[in-house]
DOTIKOL-527775 format. One record per atom (N, C-alpha, C, O, CB): residue number from 1; residue in three letters; atom name; x, y, z. Coordinates in steps of 0.05 Angstrom, whole numbers. Each point is the difference from the previous one (the first is absolute). Glycine has a CB too. Layout:
N
  resi  resn  name       x       y       z
   NUM   ALA    CA       X       Y       Z
...
***
This chain:
169
  resi  resn  name       x       y       z
     1   UNK     N    2564    1824    4031
     1   UNK    CA      15     -15     -20
     1   UNK     C     -14     -26      -7
     1   UNK     O      -1      -8     -23
     1   UNK    CB      43      29      40
     2   UNK     N     -53     -34       4
     2   UNK    CA     -15     -25      -4
     2   UNK     C     -24       5     -18
     2   UNK     O      -7     -17     -17
     2   UNK    CB      22       1      62
     3   UNK     N     -28      38     -41
     3   UNK    CA     -24       7     -15
     3   UNK     C       7       3     -30
     3   UNK     O     -15      -7     -17
     3   UNK    CB      -5      30      57
     4   UNK     N      44     -12     -46
     4   UNK    CA       9       4     -28
     4   UNK     C       3     -27     -13
     4   UNK     O      -8      -3     -23
     4   UNK    CB      31      46      36
     5   UNK     N     -10     -62       0
     5   UNK    CA       4     -27     -12
     5   UNK     C     -27     -14      -3
     5   UNK     O      -4     -14     -20
     5   UNK    CB      49      11      41
     6   UNK     N     -63       7      -2
     6   UNK    CA     -26     -12      -2
     6   UNK     C     -15      11     -25
     6   UNK     O     -13     -15     -14
     6   UNK    CB      12       9      65
     7   UNK     N       3      32     -55
     7   UNK    CA     -13      13     -23
     7   UNK     C      11     -10     -26
     7   UNK     O     -14      -6     -19
     7   UNK    CB       6      47      47
     8   UNK     N      35     -44     -30
     8   UNK    CA      13     -10     -24
     8   UNK     C      -9     -29      -4
     8   UNK     O      -6      -8     -23
     8   UNK    CB      45      38      30
     9   UNK     N     -41     -46      14
     9   UNK    CA      -9     -28      -3
     9   UNK     C     -29      -1     -10
     9   UNK     O      -6     -17     -17
     9   UNK    CB      37       4      54
    10   UNK     N     -48      30     -28
    10   UNK    CA     -28       0      -9
    10   UNK     C      -2       8     -29
    10   UNK     O     -15     -12     -15
    10   UNK    CB       0      24      62
    11   UNK     N      31       7     -55
    11   UNK    CA       1       9     -29
    11   UNK     C      10     -23     -17
    11   UNK     O     -12      -5     -21
    11   UNK    CB      19      53      34
    12   UNK     N      14     -61      -5
    12   UNK    CA      11     -23     -16
    12   UNK     C     -21     -22      -2
    12   UNK     O      -3     -13     -21
    12   UNK    CB      49      25      35
    13   UNK     N     -60     -18       8
    13   UNK    CA     -20     -21      -1
    13   UNK     C     -23       8     -19
    13   UNK     O     -10     -17     -15
    13   UNK    CB      21       6      63
    14   UNK     N     -19      36     -48
    14   UNK    CA     -21       9     -19
    14   UNK     C       9      -3     -29
    14   UNK     O     -16      -8     -17
    14   UNK    CB       0      41      52
    15   UNK     N      41     -26     -40
    15   UNK    CA      11      -3     -27
    15   UNK     C       0     -29      -8
    15   UNK     O      -8      -7     -23
    15   UNK    CB      36      48      29
    16   UNK     N     -19     -59      11
    16   UNK    CA       0     -29      -6
    16   UNK     C     -28     -11      -5
    16   UNK     O      -4     -15     -19
    16   UNK    CB      45      11      47
    17   UNK     N     -60      13     -12
    17   UNK    CA     -27     -10      -4
    17   UNK     C     -11      11     -27
    17   UNK     O     -14     -15     -14
    17   UNK    CB       6      14      64
    18   UNK     N      14      25     -57
    18   UNK    CA      -9      12     -26
    18   UNK     C      12     -15     -23
    18   UNK     O     -14      -7     -19
    18   UNK    CB       9      51      41
    19   UNK     N      31     -50     -21
    19   UNK    CA      13     -14     -22
    19   UNK     C     -11     -29      -2
    19   UNK     O      -3      -9     -23
    19   UNK    CB      44      37      30
    20   UNK     N     -46     -41      15
    20   UNK    CA     -10     -27      -3
    20   UNK     C     -28       0     -11
    20   UNK     O      -8     -19     -14
    20   UNK    CB      36       5      53
    21   UNK     N     -44      34     -33
    21   UNK    CA     -27       2     -11
    21   UNK     C       1       4     -30
    21   UNK     O     -15     -11     -15
    21   UNK    CB      -2      29      58
    22   UNK     N      36       0     -52
    22   UNK    CA       2       5     -29
    22   UNK     C      11     -24     -14
    22   UNK     O     -10      -7     -22
    22   UNK    CB      18      55      32
    23   UNK     N      12     -62       1
    23   UNK    CA      11     -23     -14
    23   UNK     C     -20     -24       0
    23   UNK     O       4     -18     -17
    23   UNK    CB      42      34      30
    24   UNK     N     -65     -16       5
    24   UNK    CA     -20     -22       0
    24   UNK     C     -20       4     -23
    24   UNK     O     -12     -20      -9
    24   UNK    CB      17      16      58
    25   UNK     N      -8      28     -59
    25   UNK    CA     -17       5     -23
    25   UNK     C      14     -11     -25
    25   UNK     O      21      11      -8
    25   UNK    CB     -42      30      29
    26   UNK     N      10     -62     -34
    26   UNK    CA      14     -13     -22
    26   UNK     C       2      17     -25
    26   UNK     O      14      -8     -18
    26   UNK    CB     -29     -35      37
    27   UNK     N       0      65     -21
    27   UNK    CA       2      16     -24
    27   UNK     C      24      19       1
    27   UNK     O       6      14     -19
    27   UNK    CB     -56     -17      14
    28   UNK     N      63       4      28
    28   UNK    CA      23      18       4
    28   UNK     C      25     -17       3
    28   UNK     O      -1     -21      14
    28   UNK    CB     -27      56       8
    29   UNK     N      49     -28     -35
    29   UNK    CA      25     -15       2
    29   UNK     C      24      18      -2
    29   UNK     O      -1      21     -12
    29   UNK    CB     -21     -62      -7
    30   UNK     N      44      33      30
    30   UNK    CA      25      14      -3
    30   UNK     C      11      -4     -28
    30   UNK     O      -2     -22     -11
    30   UNK    CB      12      17      60
    31   UNK     N       0      26     -61
    31   UNK    CA      11      -2     -27
    31   UNK     C      26      15      -2
    31   UNK     O       0      24       5
    31   UNK    CB     -47     -30     -25
    32   UNK     N      68      -7      13
    32   UNK    CA      26      13      -2
    32   UNK     C      12      -5     -28
    32   UNK     O      11     -21      -5
    32   UNK    CB      -3      15      55
    33   UNK     N     -12      25     -68
    33   UNK    CA      13      -1     -25
    33   UNK     C     -13     -17     -22
    33   UNK     O       9       2     -23
    33   UNK    CB      31       7      48
    34   UNK     N     -59     -25     -18
    34   UNK    CA     -12     -17     -21
    34   UNK     C     -29       9      -3
    34   UNK     O     -14       5      20
    34   UNK    CB      45     -44     -10
    35   UNK     N     -39      40     -35
    35   UNK    CA     -28       7      -4
    35   UNK     C     -16     -25      -7
    35   UNK     O       5     -14     -19
    35   UNK    CB       8      61       3
    36   UNK     N     -32     -52      33
    36   UNK    CA     -16     -24      -3
    36   UNK     C     -27       5      12
    36   UNK     O      -3      11      21
    36   UNK    CB      44     -41     -19
    37   UNK     N     -61      22     -17
    37   UNK    CA     -28       3      10
    37   UNK     C     -17     -21     -14
    37   UNK     O       6     -11     -21
    37   UNK    CB       0      61      29
    38   UNK     N     -28     -55       6
    38   UNK    CA     -18     -20     -10
    38   UNK     C     -29       8       7
    38   UNK     O      -4      11      21
    38   UNK    CB      40     -48     -17
    39   UNK     N     -54      31     -22
    39   UNK    CA     -28       7       6
    39   UNK     C     -18     -19     -14
    39   UNK     O       5      -8     -23
    39   UNK    CB       7      56      28
    40   UNK     N     -33     -57       8
    40   UNK    CA     -20     -17     -12
    40   UNK     C     -27       8      13
    40   UNK     O      -1      12      21
    40   UNK    CB      34     -50     -31
    41   UNK     N     -55      29      -3
    41   UNK    CA     -26       6      12
    41   UNK     C     -20     -22      -8
    41   UNK     O       7     -18     -15
    41   UNK    CB       3      67      13
    42   UNK     N     -34     -46      12
    42   UNK    CA     -20     -21      -4
    42   UNK     C     -11       1     -29
    42   UNK     O     -14     -19      -8
    42   UNK    CB       2      23      56
    43   UNK     N      18      17     -63
    43   UNK    CA      -8       1     -28
    43   UNK     C      18     -17     -18
    43   UNK     O      -3       1     -24
    43   UNK    CB     -16      44      32
    44   UNK     N      38     -58       4
    44   UNK    CA      19     -16     -16
    44   UNK     C      24      15      -9
    44   UNK     O      17     -10     -14
    44   UNK    CB     -55     -16      -1
    45   UNK     N      40      51      24
    45   UNK    CA      23      16      -7
    45   UNK     C      25     -10      14
    45   UNK     O      -1      -8      23
    45   UNK    CB     -28      48     -30
    46   UNK     N      52     -39      -8
    46   UNK    CA      25     -10      11
    46   UNK     C      23      14     -12
    46   UNK     O       5      -2     -24
    46   UNK    CB     -26     -43      32
    47   UNK     N      36      61       8
    47   UNK    CA      23      14      -9
    47   UNK     C      22      -2      21
    47   UNK     O      -5       4      23
    47   UNK    CB     -24      28     -50
    48   UNK     N      54     -39      18
    48   UNK    CA      22       2      19
    48   UNK     C      24      11     -16
    48   UNK     O       4      -6     -23
    48   UNK    CB     -21     -33      51
    49   UNK     N      33      55     -14
    49   UNK    CA      23      13     -11
    49   UNK     C      23      -5      18
    49   UNK     O      -1       6      24
    49   UNK    CB     -27      29     -47
    50   UNK     N      50     -46      12
    50   UNK    CA      24      -4      16
    50   UNK     C      23      11     -17
    50   UNK     O       9     -11     -20
    50   UNK    CB     -27     -30      44
    51   UNK     N      28      65     -15
    51   UNK    CA      20      15     -15
    51   UNK     C     -12       6     -28
    51   UNK     O     -20      14      -2
    51   UNK    CB      59     -34      28
    52   UNK     N     -27       9     -47
    52   UNK    CA     -11       6     -27
    52   UNK     C     -15     -24     -12
    52   UNK     O      -5       0     -24
    52   UNK    CB      43      33      18
    53   UNK     N     -45     -52      22
    53   UNK    CA     -16     -24      -9
    53   UNK     C     -29       5       8
    53   UNK     O      -6       4      23
    53   UNK    CB      46     -36     -19
    54   UNK     N     -57      31     -24
    54   UNK    CA     -29       4       5
    54   UNK     C     -14     -26      -6
    54   UNK     O       3     -12     -21
    54   UNK    CB       0      61       9
    55   UNK     N     -20     -58      31
    55   UNK    CA     -18     -23      -5
    55   UNK     C     -28      12       2
    55   UNK     O      -8      11      20
    55   UNK    CB      41     -47      -2
    56   UNK     N     -48      32     -40
    56   UNK    CA     -27      11      -1
    56   UNK     C     -18     -20     -12
    56   UNK     O       4      -8     -23
    56   UNK    CB      13      56      20
    57   UNK     N     -37     -58      18
    57   UNK    CA     -19     -20     -10
    57   UNK     C      13     -25     -11
    57   UNK     O      -9     -12     -19
    57   UNK    CB     -22      50       9
    58   UNK     N      54     -46      22
    58   UNK    CA      13     -24      -8
    58   UNK     C      21       4     -22
    58   UNK     O      14     -20      -8
    58   UNK    CB     -54      -4      21
    59   UNK     N      43      48     -24
    59   UNK    CA      20       5     -20
    59   UNK     C      24      15      13
    59   UNK     O      -4      15      19
    59   UNK    CB     -32     -13     -55
    60   UNK     N      60      -6      26
    60   UNK    CA      23      13      11
    60   UNK     C      14      17     -21
    60   UNK     O       3      -8     -23
    60   UNK    CB       3     -29      55
    61   UNK     N       1      62     -24
    61   UNK    CA      13      19     -17
    61   UNK     C      24      12      14
    61   UNK     O       0       3      25
    61   UNK    CB     -43       7     -49
    62   UNK     N      64      -4       9
    62   UNK    CA      23      14      12
    62   UNK     C       0      29     -10
    62   UNK     O       1       5     -24
    62   UNK    CB      26     -48      26
    63   UNK     N     -29      61      16
    63   UNK    CA       0      29      -7
    63   UNK     C      29       9      -2
    63   UNK     O      16      -6      17
    63   UNK    CB     -61      13       7
    64   UNK     N      51       9     -45
    64   UNK    CA      28       9      -4
    64   UNK     C       9      17      24
    64   UNK     O     -16      13      14
    64   UNK    CB       9     -13     -63
    65   UNK     N      33       0      54
    65   UNK    CA      12      16      21
    65   UNK     C      -7      29      -3
    65   UNK     O      -3      10     -22
    65   UNK    CB      40     -43      26
    66   UNK     N     -39      47      19
    66   UNK    CA      -5      29       0
    66   UNK     C     -29       7       1
    66   UNK     O      -7      24       6
    66   UNK    CB      48     -19     -32
    67   UNK     N     -60     -24      21
    67   UNK    CA     -28       6       2
    67   UNK     C     -10      -5      29
    67   UNK     O       8     -20      12
    67   UNK    CB     -15       8     -61
    68   UNK     N      -9      30      59
    68   UNK    CA     -11      -2      27
    68   UNK     C     -30      -2      -2
    68   UNK     O     -13      13     -16
    68   UNK    CB      51      13      36
    69   UNK     N     -50     -42      -2
    69   UNK    CA     -29      -4      -1
    69   UNK     C     -15      26       7
    69   UNK     O       8      14      19
    69   UNK    CB      -2     -62      -7
    70   UNK     N     -26      54     -27
    70   UNK    CA     -19      21       5
    70   UNK     C     -23     -13      15
    70   UNK     O     -19      -9     -12
    70   UNK    CB      33      38     -29
    71   UNK     N     -12     -30      68
    71   UNK    CA     -19     -15      16
    71   UNK     C     -29      10      -3
    71   UNK     O     -19     -15       4
    71   UNK    CB      56       6      27
    72   UNK     N     -40      35     -38
    72   UNK    CA     -27      11      -2
    72   UNK     C     -14     -11     -25
    72   UNK     O     -25       2      -3
    72   UNK    CB      39      39      26
    73   UNK     N       1     -53     -42
    73   UNK    CA     -12     -11     -24
    73   UNK     C      -6     -30       2
    73   UNK     O     -10     -12     -19
    73   UNK    CB      35      46      -7
    74   UNK     N     -19     -46      49
    74   UNK    CA      -4     -29       4
    74   UNK     C     -30      -6       2
    74   UNK     O     -14      13      15
    74   UNK    CB      59     -18       7
    75   UNK     N     -53     -16     -37
    75   UNK    CA     -27     -10       2
    75   UNK     C       2     -30       6
    75   UNK     O      16     -14     -11
    75   UNK    CB     -35      49     -22
    76   UNK     N       2     -44      51
    76   UNK    CA       0     -29       8
    76   UNK     C     -29      -9       1
    76   UNK     O     -14       5      19
    76   UNK    CB      58       0       7
    77   UNK     N     -52     -20     -47
    77   UNK    CA     -27     -11      -1
    77   UNK     C     -22      20      -3
    77   UNK     O     -22      -4       9
    77   UNK    CB      40     -32      18
    78   UNK     N     -12      59     -41
    78   UNK    CA     -21      20      -5
    78   UNK     C     -18      -8     -23
    78   UNK     O       8     -16     -17
    78   UNK    CB      23      51      34
    79   UNK     N     -55     -25     -17
    79   UNK    CA     -18      -4     -22
    79   UNK     C      11      13     -25
    79   UNK     O      12      22       1
    79   UNK    CB     -52     -25      30
    80   UNK     N      36     -10     -54
    80   UNK    CA       9      12     -26
    80   UNK     C     -21      18     -11
    80   UNK     O     -22       3      11
    80   UNK    CB      50     -43     -20
    81   UNK     N     -22      53     -13
    81   UNK    CA     -20      15     -15
    81   UNK     C     -21     -20     -10
    81   UNK     O       7     -18     -15
    81   UNK    CB      28      54       0
    82   UNK     N     -59     -33      24
    82   UNK    CA     -21     -19      -5
    82   UNK     C      -8      -1     -29
    82   UNK     O     -12     -20      -9
    82   UNK    CB      -4      26      55
    83   UNK     N      22      15     -62
    83   UNK    CA      -6      -1     -28
    83   UNK     C      20     -17     -15
    83   UNK     O      -7     -15     -18
    83   UNK    CB     -13      61      21
    84   UNK     N      46     -44       4
    84   UNK    CA      20     -15     -13
    84   UNK     C       3     -28       9
    84   UNK     O       2     -19     -15
    84   UNK    CB      22      61       9
    85   UNK     N     -25     -46      33
    85   UNK    CA       3     -27      12
    85   UNK     C     -20      -4      22
    85   UNK     O       6       0      23
    85   UNK    CB      43       2     -34
    86   UNK     N     -74      -6       3
    86   UNK    CA     -21      -4      21
    86   UNK     C       5     -25      17
    86   UNK     O       5     -21     -11
    86   UNK    CB     -38      45     -19
    87   UNK     N      32     -20      56
    87   UNK    CA       3     -23      18
    87   UNK     C      28      -8       6
    87   UNK     O       5     -20      13
    87   UNK    CB     -48       5     -30
    88   UNK     N      63      31       8
    88   UNK    CA      28      -7       5
    88   UNK     C      12      19      21
    88   UNK     O     -11      21       6
    88   UNK    CB      15     -38     -53
    89   UNK     N      19       9      57
    89   UNK    CA      15      15      20
    89   UNK     C      27       7     -13
    89   UNK     O       8     -11     -20
    89   UNK    CB     -31     -12      59
    90   UNK     N      37      43     -26
    90   UNK    CA      26       8     -10
    90   UNK     C      19       4      23
    90   UNK     O      -8      11      21
    90   UNK    CB     -13      11     -61
    91   UNK     N      46     -30      36
    91   UNK    CA      22       6      19
    91   UNK     C      21      14     -17
    91   UNK     O       5      -8     -23
    91   UNK    CB     -15     -32      54
    92   UNK     N      23      60     -20
    92   UNK    CA      18      17     -15
    92   UNK     C      22      11      18
    92   UNK     O      -5       7      23
    92   UNK    CB     -32       5     -55
    93   UNK     N      61     -10      21
    93   UNK    CA      22      14      13
    93   UNK     C      13      19     -20
    93   UNK     O       0      -5     -24
    93   UNK    CB       8     -34      56
    94   UNK     N       3      61     -22
    94   UNK    CA      13      20     -17
    94   UNK     C      27       8      13
    94   UNK     O       2       4      24
    94   UNK    CB     -47      13     -41
    95   UNK     N      65     -15       0
    95   UNK    CA      27       7       8
    95   UNK     C       8      24     -16
    95   UNK     O      -3       1     -25
    95   UNK    CB      15     -48      39
    96   UNK     N      -1      68      -1
    96   UNK    CA       9      24     -13
    96   UNK     C      30       5       2
    96   UNK     O      12      -8      20
    96   UNK    CB     -57      27     -11
    97   UNK     N      55      -7     -30
    97   UNK    CA      28       8       0
    97   UNK     C       1      27     -16
    97   UNK     O       0       0     -24
    97   UNK    CB      19     -48      27
    98   UNK     N     -19      70      12
    98   UNK    CA      -3      26     -13
    98   UNK     C     -27       2     -13
    98   UNK     O     -21      -5      13
    98   UNK    CB      70       8     -21
    99   UNK     N     -50       3     -18
    99   UNK    CA     -25       2     -15
    99   UNK     C      -9     -27     -12
    99   UNK     O     -21      -1     -12
    99   UNK    CB      32      49       2
   100   UNK     N       6     -69      12
   100   UNK    CA      -6     -26     -11
   100   UNK     C     -15     -17      20
   100   UNK     O       5       1      24
   100   UNK    CB      35       3     -54
   101   UNK     N     -57     -22      20
   101   UNK    CA     -15     -18      17
   101   UNK     C      -1     -28     -12
   101   UNK     O       1      -3     -25
   101   UNK    CB     -29      41      41
   102   UNK     N      28     -58       1
   102   UNK    CA      -5     -27      -7
   102   UNK     C     -26      -8      15
   102   UNK     O      -1       3      25
   102   UNK    CB      51     -14     -33
   103   UNK     N     -70       1      -6
   103   UNK    CA     -25      -8      12
   103   UNK     C      -6     -29      -7
   103   UNK     O       2      -8     -23
   103   UNK    CB     -19      56      21
   104   UNK     N      10     -64      22
   104   UNK    CA      -8     -27      -3
   104   UNK     C     -28      -3      10
   104   UNK     O      -6       6      23
   104   UNK    CB      54     -23     -19
   105   UNK     N     -66       7     -22
   105   UNK    CA     -28      -4       8
   105   UNK     C      -8     -29      -7
   105   UNK     O      10     -11     -19
   105   UNK    CB     -22      60      11
   106   UNK     N      -4     -61      25
   106   UNK    CA     -11     -26      -5
   106   UNK     C     -30       2       5
   106   UNK     O      -9       7      21
   106   UNK    CB      52     -31      -9
   107   UNK     N     -59      16     -33
   107   UNK    CA     -29       0       2
   107   UNK     C      -8     -30       2
   107   UNK     O       8     -16     -16
   107   UNK    CB     -14      60     -11
   108   UNK     N     -11     -50      47
   108   UNK    CA      -7     -28       6
   108   UNK     C     -29      -1      10
   108   UNK     O     -11      21       8
   108   UNK    CB      59     -33       2
   109   UNK     N     -59     -11     -10
   109   UNK    CA     -27      -3      11
   109   UNK     C      -7     -29       5
   109   UNK     O      17     -18      -2
   109   UNK    CB     -30      59     -23
   110   UNK     N     -12     -46      32
   110   UNK    CA     -10     -27       4
   110   UNK     C       0     -16     -25
   110   UNK     O       5     -24       0
   110   UNK    CB     -33      41      38
   111   UNK     N      23      -3     -61
   111   UNK    CA       1     -14     -26
   111   UNK     C      27       7     -13
   111   UNK     O      11      21       5
   111   UNK    CB     -62     -20     -10
   112   UNK     N      61     -19     -11
   112   UNK    CA      25       4     -13
   112   UNK     C      -2      18     -25
   112   UNK     O     -21      -1     -14
   112   UNK    CB      36     -44      31
   113   UNK     N       5      61     -21
   113   UNK    CA       1      15     -25
   113   UNK     C      12     -18     -22
   113   UNK     O      17     -17       6
   113   UNK    CB     -11      61      19
   114   UNK     N     -17     -41     -48
   114   UNK    CA       9     -16     -23
   114   UNK     C      14      18     -20
   114   UNK     O      -9      22      -5
   114   UNK    CB     -29     -56      12
   115   UNK     N      60      25     -18
   115   UNK    CA      15      16     -19
   115   UNK     C     -17       7     -24
   115   UNK     O       3      22     -11
   115   UNK    CB      39     -44      26
   116   UNK     N     -59       4     -24
   116   UNK    CA     -16       6     -24
   116   UNK     C     -23      19       5
   116   UNK     O     -12      10     -18
   116   UNK    CB      24     -55       2
   117   UNK     N     -19      50      42
   117   UNK    CA     -21      19       6
   117   UNK     C      10      27       9
   117   UNK     O     -15      19       5
   117   UNK    CB     -13     -57       7
   118   UNK     N      55      42     -11
   118   UNK    CA      12      25       9
   118   UNK     C       3      18     -25
   118   UNK     O      12      -8     -20
   118   UNK    CB      11     -15      59
   119   UNK     N     -32      48     -37
   119   UNK    CA       3      19     -21
   119   UNK     C      22      20       9
   119   UNK     O      -3      14      20
   119   UNK    CB     -46     -19     -34
   120   UNK     N      71       5      -1
   120   UNK    CA      22      18       8
   120   UNK     C      -7      29      -4
   120   UNK     O     -19       7     -14
   120   UNK    CB      51     -43       2
   121   UNK     N     -15      54      24
   121   UNK    CA      -4      28      -3
   121   UNK     C       4       9     -29
   121   UNK     O      13     -14     -15
   121   UNK    CB       2      21      63
   122   UNK     N     -28      15     -55
   122   UNK    CA       4      11     -27
   122   UNK     C      30       5      -5
   122   UNK     O      14      10      18
   122   UNK    CB     -60      11     -18
   123   UNK     N      56     -28     -23
   123   UNK    CA      28       5      -7
   123   UNK     C      18     -23       9
   123   UNK     O      24       1      -4
   123   UNK    CB     -33      47       8
   124   UNK     N      -2     -69       9
   124   UNK    CA      16     -22       8
   124   UNK     C       5     -19     -23
   124   UNK     O     -17      -4     -17
   124   UNK    CB      -1       8      64
   125   UNK     N      42     -16     -47
   125   UNK    CA       7     -20     -20
   125   UNK     C       8     -25      13
   125   UNK     O      13       0      21
   125   UNK    CB       1      36     -53
   126   UNK     N     -20     -59      20
   126   UNK    CA       8     -26      11
   126   UNK     C      30      -1       0
   126   UNK     O      14       8     -19
   126   UNK    CB     -56     -30       2
   127   UNK     N      53      12      39
   127   UNK    CA      29      -2       3
   127   UNK     C       7     -22      20
   127   UNK     O     -15      -5      19
   127   UNK    CB      21      54     -31
   128   UNK     N      16     -62       7
   128   UNK    CA      10     -20      19
   128   UNK     C      25      12      13
   128   UNK     O      19       7     -13
   128   UNK    CB     -37     -46     -14
   129   UNK     N      18      40      54
   129   UNK    CA      23      10      15
   129   UNK     C       8     -22      19
   129   UNK     O     -16      -9      17
   129   UNK    CB       1      57     -21
   130   UNK     N      40     -57       2
   130   UNK    CA      11     -22      18
   130   UNK     C     -19     -23       1
   130   UNK     O      -7     -10      21
   130   UNK    CB      30      44       6
   131   UNK     N     -32     -44     -50
   131   UNK    CA     -19     -23      -3
   131   UNK     C     -27       5      11
   131   UNK     O     -15     -20       6
   131   UNK    CB      55      -9      -4
   132   UNK     N     -48      54       3
   132   UNK    CA     -27       6      10
   132   UNK     C     -15      14     -23
   132   UNK     O       9      21      -9
   132   UNK    CB       7     -18      58
   133   UNK     N     -39     -14     -57
   133   UNK    CA     -16      13     -21
   133   UNK     C     -18      21      13
   133   UNK     O     -13      -6      20
   133   UNK    CB      14     -36     -48
   134   UNK     N      -1      66      16
   134   UNK    CA     -16      21      11
   134   UNK     C      -4      22     -20
   134   UNK     O       3      -4     -24
   134   UNK    CB      12      -7      70
   135   UNK     N     -21      35     -36
   135   UNK    CA      -5      23     -17
   135   UNK     C      17      24      10
   135   UNK     O      -1       7      24
   135   UNK    CB     -46     -24     -34
   136   UNK     N      62      29      -8
   136   UNK    CA      17      22       6
   136   UNK     C     -12      26     -11
   136   UNK     O      -9       0     -22
   136   UNK    CB      50     -31      22
   137   UNK     N     -40      52      16
   137   UNK    CA      -9      26     -10
   137   UNK     C      20      21       9
   137   UNK     O      11       0      22
   137   UNK    CB     -60     -15     -19
   138   UNK     N      54      34     -21
   138   UNK    CA      19      23       5
   138   UNK     C     -16      25       6
   138   UNK     O     -21       5     -12
   138   UNK    CB      56     -26     -19
   139   UNK     N     -25      36      50
   139   UNK    CA     -12      26       8
   139   UNK     C      22      20       2
   139   UNK     O      24      -7      -1
   139   UNK    CB     -62     -15      26
   140   UNK     N      31      48     -22
   140   UNK    CA      20      21       3
   140   UNK     C      18      -4      25
   140   UNK     O      23       5      -1
   140   UNK    CB     -54      26     -23
   141   UNK     N      19     -41      45
   141   UNK    CA      14      -3      25
   141   UNK     C       9     -28       6
   141   UNK     O      11      -5      22
   141   UNK    CB     -37      43      -5
   142   UNK     N      22     -57     -35
   142   UNK    CA      10     -27       5
   142   UNK     C     -14     -21     -17
   142   UNK     O     -13       6     -20
   142   UNK    CB      23       8      65
   143   UNK     N      -7     -39     -37
   143   UNK    CA     -12     -23     -15
   143   UNK     C     -15     -18      20
   143   UNK     O       6      -1      23
   143   UNK    CB      32       3     -57
   144   UNK     N     -58     -16      23
   144   UNK    CA     -15     -19      16
   144   UNK     C       2     -28     -14
   144   UNK     O       3      -2     -24
   144   UNK    CB     -34      38      41
   145   UNK     N      29     -56       0
   145   UNK    CA      -1     -27     -10
   145   UNK     C     -21     -15      16
   145   UNK     O       2      -1      25
   145   UNK    CB      47       1     -40
   146   UNK     N     -70     -10       2
   146   UNK    CA     -22     -14      13
   146   UNK     C       0     -29      -9
   146   UNK     O       4      -6     -23
   146   UNK    CB     -32      48      26
   147   UNK     N      23     -60      16
   147   UNK    CA      -3     -28      -7
   147   UNK     C     -17     -15      20
   147   UNK     O      -3       9      23
   147   UNK    CB      48      -8     -45
   148   UNK     N     -56     -23      13
   148   UNK    CA     -16     -17      17
   148   UNK     C      16     -25       8
   148   UNK     O      13     -13     -17
   148   UNK    CB     -56      29      -5
   149   UNK     N      44     -21      48
   149   UNK    CA      14     -24      10
   149   UNK     C     -14     -10      25
   149   UNK     O      -8      16      17
   149   UNK    CB      52       1     -35
   150   UNK     N     -48     -43      19
   150   UNK    CA     -14     -12      23
   150   UNK     C     -27      12       5
   150   UNK     O      -9       2      23
   150   UNK    CB      54     -12      -3
   151   UNK     N     -59      18     -41
   151   UNK    CA     -27      11       3
   151   UNK     C      -1      29      10
   151   UNK     O     -21      10       8
   151   UNK    CB       6     -56       0
   152   UNK     N      39      59      -7
   152   UNK    CA       2      28      10
   152   UNK     C      12      17     -22
   152   UNK     O      16      -9     -16
   152   UNK    CB     -11      -7      64
   153   UNK     N     -13      42     -48
   153   UNK    CA      11      19     -18
   153   UNK     C      23      15      14
   153   UNK     O      -4      12      21
   153   UNK    CB     -41      -7     -45
   154   UNK     N      68      -6      12
   154   UNK    CA      24      14      10
   154   UNK     C       4      24     -18
   154   UNK     O       2      -3     -24
   154   UNK    CB      19     -39      44
   155   UNK     N     -19      66      -8
   155   UNK    CA       5      25     -15
   155   UNK     C      25      12      11
   155   UNK     O       2       6      24
   155   UNK    CB     -51       2     -33
   156   UNK     N      69      -4      -8
   156   UNK    CA      25      12       8
   156   UNK     C       4      27     -14
   156   UNK     O      -6       2     -24
   156   UNK    CB      26     -48      32
   157   UNK     N     -10      66       6
   157   UNK    CA       7      25     -12
   157   UNK     C      28       7       8
   157   UNK     O       8      -3      23
   157   UNK    CB     -56      19     -22
   158   UNK     N      64      -6     -20
   158   UNK    CA      28       8       5
   158   UNK     C       6      24     -18
   158   UNK     O     -13       5     -20
   158   UNK    CB      27     -53      33
   159   UNK     N       7      63      -5
   159   UNK    CA       7      24     -16
   159   UNK     C      11      -7     -28
   159   UNK     O      -1      17     -18
   159   UNK    CB      10       7      61
   160   UNK     N       2     -48     -46
   160   UNK    CA      10      -8     -27
   160   UNK     C      -1     -30      -2
   160   UNK     O      -4     -15      19
   160   UNK    CB      34      56     -21
   161   UNK     N     -26     -51     -23
   161   UNK    CA      -3     -28      -5
   161   UNK     C      21     -17      14
   161   UNK     O      -5     -23       8
   161   UNK    CB     -15      35     -52
   162   UNK     N      45      -2      47
   162   UNK    CA      21     -15      13
   162   UNK     C      -8      -7      29
   162   UNK     O       4     -22       9
   162   UNK    CB      30      45     -39
   163   UNK     N     -44      -3      44
   163   UNK    CA      -8      -5      28
   163   UNK     C     -24     -19       0
   163   UNK     O      -1     -18      17
   163   UNK    CB      18      64      -2
   164   UNK     N     -35     -42     -33
   164   UNK    CA     -24     -18      -2
   164   UNK     C       9     -29      -4
   164   UNK     O     -10     -18      13
   164   UNK    CB     -18      56     -31
   165   UNK     N      46     -42       0
   165   UNK    CA      10     -27      -6
   165   UNK     C      13     -13      25
   165   UNK     O      -3     -24       5
   165   UNK    CB      11      38     -53
   166   UNK     N       6       3      64
   166   UNK    CA      13     -11      24
   166   UNK     C     -21      -8      21
   166   UNK     O       6     -17      17
   166   UNK    CB      33      46     -25
   167   UNK     N     -63     -19       7
   167   UNK    CA     -22      -8      19
   167   UNK     C     -12     -27      -7
   167   UNK     O      -8     -15      17
   167   UNK    CB      -2      64     -10
   168   UNK     N       8     -55     -34
   168   UNK    CA     -14     -23      -9
   168   UNK     C      19     -24       1
   168   UNK     O      20      -2     -14
   168   UNK    CB     -49      29     -16
   169   UNK     N      22     -46      47
   169   UNK    CA      17     -25       3
   169   UNK     C     -17     -24      -4
   169   UNK     O       9     -22       2
   169   UNK    CB      21      45      30
***
């Protein structure tokens, strides 16, 4: 009988040691009901998500209810297409709800982007949304709105203009 209690004690001790080792790793945390994550890197990438609030490269966006992050689409400080934006980096998050998606991208670099040097996508038209000057384009699966702010290019994609407008603050 003594041996049985000793064995149970050893197993409990092993479990406690394992849990303390896991909790000492700062990349792991307990999460109960709230979705929150943060990521940054040496390339200057910066993304944090707390429930439906997204902070990406210093900009904040509120994602509509019902959308869940597609973590496999997250980019943090990745190199951009060198033909379109040579020498720049990109951070991006994507949220899905059924077949609909909301995508937030920020292109940034050591040099600032200038509004007068940015060439919008084909089919884009100048538009002001919530006092932000940018370029709006319609597609079969949604709308985009691109604008330059603080020397960075912000690209937003939403399934319709109403959701897009709710992103731009």
